[in-house]
N, C-alpha and C positions, 0 to 999 in steps of 0.2 A: 530405364524409364518404366513406370508401372504400366503393364499391358492393358489394365482396365481403365487407365486415364484416357479420356477422349482426346483425339488429336486437335490441335489448334485449327479453327476454321480458316479456310483460305480467304485472304482479303479480296474484297471485290475490286475490280478495276475501276479507275476513275470514271465517273459519269454513270456507272451502273445503277447507283442508288437513285439518281435523278431520272434515269430512263424508266426505272421500275415505278417511280411515283407518277410519271406521266402516263404510263400504261394503266395504272390503277385509276387515275383521274379520268381517262377516256372511257373506262368501263363503268363508271358511276352512272346511275340512271339519269337520263337527260343530257349527259355530256356528249359533245360532238367533236369530231376532229377539227382542230384549228381554234378551239375555244381559248387555249392558252395564249395564242398569238393575237387575240382580239385586243385592240387598243382603242377605247372610245374616243380618245383625244384626236386620233387621225380622222375619224368621221366628223367630229366637230370642226376640225380645221377645213375640211372640204366644204361642209355646209356654210361656214363663215365666208370662204372664198366666193362661193356662188352667190351668197347674199350681197357681199360687197360689190361684186362685179355687176350684178343686175341693178343694184341701187345707183352706183356711180354712173353707169352707162345711161340709165334713165334720166338722172338729173342733168347730166351733161347735154344730152340731146334736147331736153326741155329748155335749158339755158340758151342753147344755140337757136332754137326756134323763136323764143321770146326776144332774143337780141337781134335777129336778122329778118324777122317777118312781122308783118302787121296782122292783127286778128282778122280772120276771114280770107287772108291771102292764100292763093293756090299756086304751088310751084310744081310743074311737071318733072317727074323723075324718070319713069319708064312708062310714058303714056301708051295706051290708056290704062295699063295695069296698076301703076303706082304713082301717087302724087303726094306731096306734102300739102296739107290743108290745116292751117292753124285755127283751132277753136278752143274755147275754155268750157270745160264740162263740169256742171255742178252735180251730176249724178254719179252712178257707179261705172264700172267698166263698160265700154261700148255704149255710153250715154243712157244707161238704164236708171230709172228713178231720179229724174232731175229735180224733183221737188222735195227730196229727203236727204239733203247733203249731210246734215248732222248725224243721221242714222248710220250712214255708210262710214262716217268718221269713227263712230263707236265700234262698228263691226270690224274695221281694220285694226283698231287697237286691240280688240279681243283676239283676233286671229294671230296677230304678231306675238302677243303674250303667250298664247297657247302653243305656238311653234317653239318659242324659246324654252318653255317648260319641258318640251319633249327631247331636248338636245341630248341629255344623258342616256336616253333609251335607244338612240339611233346607233345601229351597228351594221349598216348596209350602205354601200356606195350609192346605190340608186336612190334610196330614201334621203341620203345626205344632199344629193343634187336637187331632188324634187323639193324638199322642204326649204332648201336654201333659195331656190328660185321663187317660191311662193312668198317667203319672208322678204326677200329683196324687193319684189314687186309691190307687196303690201306697204312696205316702208316708203317706197318711192312715191306712191299716190298719197299716202298719209302725210308726207312732208308737204305736198301741195295743199291738202286740206287744212293743215295747221298754219301755214305761213303765207299762202297766197291770198289775193283779194277774193271776196270782199271783206272777210273777217276771219278771225282765228276760229278754227274748227269747222268753218263753212267755206273754205277756199275752193276755188274752181280748179280742176285738174287740167293741165295742158295736154291736149291731144293733137296729133298731127299726121298720123299714118293713115292715108285714105286709099282704100281698095274699091273696085267697082261693086256696086250693089251691096255694100257692107258698111258697118258703123266705123267711125273714125276712132282710132285707139293710139296707144303709146307703147313704149318699151316695157313699162311696168305691167301693163295689161298682158303683153305677150309673155312675160316671165311667169306671171301667175297662171295663165292658161297652160303653158308648157309644163309647169310643175304639177298642176292638177292632172293633166293627161298622163304624166309619168307615174303619179301615185295610183291612178286607175289601172295602168298596165301592171305595176308591181302587185297590186291587190288581186287582180285577175290571175296572175301567175302564182298566187299563194305565198308571196315573199313578205314576211313580217318586217316590222320596223327594226327588229333585232337581227335581221339577215337570215333567219331560219325559215324553213317551210312552215306552212300553217299546220295545225293539228290534224286536219283532214288528210294532208299528204303523208304525215308521219304514220297515222293509223293504217293507211293503205299499204305503206311500205313494210310495216311491222307484221301484217297478216300474211302468213305463209300461203303460197298457192295450194290449190287442192291436190296437185300431183305430189306435193312434198309429204303428204300423209302416208304415202306408200301404197302398194297395190292392195286391193280389197277382194275378198271372196264374194261369192254370190249372196251370202247372208248379210253383207255389209260389215263384217268384222275383218280387221287386218290379220294377215297371216303371222 
């Protein structure tokens, strides 16, 4: 064999090439561990399940109230803390703005559409649950607005959960409020809709501590 001829390169073991590619991908700017395992469809499924659960539970409880109670009837559940009190609410959640039914109908349509448009951006379990609850609650009350008396788009929402010194509400209201509270918590913790920390958290983590610069002499120059 010609001694100047380079030897054949040793073949890489199976999977070495893929591991190298993963390593390079993780070192790219902005890449984070676990990016390769992100599957947006999973978060969409969780959001859909939360939406369907909140919507179905809301509609079933309203159907039960309308079928078994007369308007204005009060049924003690855990007196004096909890009662069922059947009312029809022309306003927003917790009986706000009773003279502007059509306005709240439009608002709920806009909110529902805005959430649906954000589905592909969601890559966080917390945001999936939060947006799913808000969407399910909005659709629950929107169904009442569209299909209940007195007319299409101005229907009165069925409310029945009565607490002491508090407005009467329903399951849809509870779902919306719970989702909004969860969104506030996620925002305060700096968790974005994509599941990553906010830019402020990244910049703090990327800035090395002062001690990492090494010891300095009296004139301020490193040794």
